[in-house]
C-alpha positions in Angstrom: 0.2 0.1 0.2 3.0 2.2 0.3 2.9 4.3 -2.2 3.0 7.9 -3.4 0.1 10.0 -5.3 -1.2 13.0 -7.1 -4.4 14.8 -5.9 -6.4 17.5 -7.8 -9.5 19.5 -6.5 -11.5 22.4 -7.5 -13.3 25.0 -5.4 -14.7 28.3 -5.2 -10.5 29.1 -5.0 -9.9 27.2 -8.3 -7.8 24.6 -9.0 -5.6 23.6 -6.7 -3.4 20.2 -5.8 -0.7 18.3 -4.5 0.8 14.9 -3.7 1.2 13.1 -0.5 2.2 9.8 0.4 0.4 6.9 1.7 2.5 3.8 3.9 2.9 2.0 6.7 0.0 3.7 8.2 1.4 7.1 7.8 0.0 10.2 5.4 2.2 12.8 4.7 2.1 16.2 2.1 1.6 19.1 0.4 -0.5 21.2 -1.4 0.6 22.9 -4.4 -0.2 26.4 -3.4 1.4 25.9 0.3 0.5 24.0 3.3 1.4 20.7 4.5 -0.6 17.2 5.8 0.6 15.3 7.9 -1.8 12.0 9.4 -2.7 8.6 9.8 -4.7 5.7 8.0 -6.0 2.5 8.8 -7.3 -0.4 6.6 -10.7 -2.4 7.5 -13.2 -4.5 5.5 -12.0 -3.1 1.8 -11.7 0.3 3.4 -9.2 3.6 3.7 -9.9 5.6 7.0 -7.7 8.5 6.9 -7.0 11.1 9.4 -5.3 13.8 8.9 -3.9 17.9 9.8 -3.6 20.4 7.0 -1.6 23.0 7.6 -1.9 26.1 5.5 0.2 29.6 5.5 -0.9 32.9 6.5 -2.6 34.1 3.2 -3.1 30.9 1.6 -6.6 30.3 -0.1 -8.8 27.2 0.8 -10.9 25.5 -1.5 -13.8 26.8 0.0 -12.5 30.0 -0.7 -11.8 31.0 2.6 -8.3 33.0 3.1 -6.3 32.5 6.2 -5.0 35.1 8.4 -2.1 33.4 10.2 -1.2 29.9 9.7 -4.1 27.1 10.5 -4.3 23.9 11.3 -7.9 22.4 9.9 -8.5 18.4 10.9 -9.1 16.4 7.9 -10.8 12.8 7.5 -11.6 10.4 5.0 -13.3 6.7 4.5 -12.3 5.3 1.0 -12.2 2.5 -1.1 -8.8 0.4 -1.7 -8.9 1.4 -4.6 -9.3 5.3 -3.9 -6.7 6.6 -6.9 -8.8 5.1 -9.6 -9.9 8.6 -11.2 -13.2 9.1 -9.6 -13.9 12.0 -7.1 -13.5 10.4 -3.3 -14.3 12.5 -0.6 -12.7 14.8 1.7 -14.4 16.4 4.9 -12.5 19.4 5.5 -13.6 20.5 9.2 -17.2 18.8 8.4 -17.4 19.9 4.5 -17.2 17.8 2.1 -14.3 18.5 -0.1 -14.1 16.4 -4.0 -10.4 15.3 -5.2 -9.0 13.1 -7.5 -6.3 10.9 -7.0 -3.3 9.1 -9.0 -0.7 7.3 -8.2 2.6 7.9 -8.6 4.3 5.2 -8.1 5.0 2.5 -5.2 7.0 3.2 -2.6 8.7 0.3 -0.1 
C-alpha cells in the first residue's frame, strides 16, 4: 500500500492540487500553493480510514474560498475504497465540509 500520489481538486478558490505519501499507517504531503498534510490511516473491510491535519500558511486560499489570516491547522477525514486512486472523485471532509478530490498513483514505494 505504500505509494506516492497526486491529488487535484476544484473549489470556490479555483483549481489546486498536491502530492502525498501513504504507507505504513502514515499520511504526509503538500499542497501546490502552500500547506502540508500530516496524519494516519487504517484499513478494514476493504476501506481506508484517513485522519490528518492540514497546516496552511497565512494568506493562503482554501478550496472553500476562505483565506487564512495566520497559519492555521484544519482537521480532515476520509473513508475511501482501497482503489481510491482510480480517477473517480473521492470525498475528503475539511472541518466537516465535503471536498471532492481526484487521486492518481505516481508509484509504489517500499
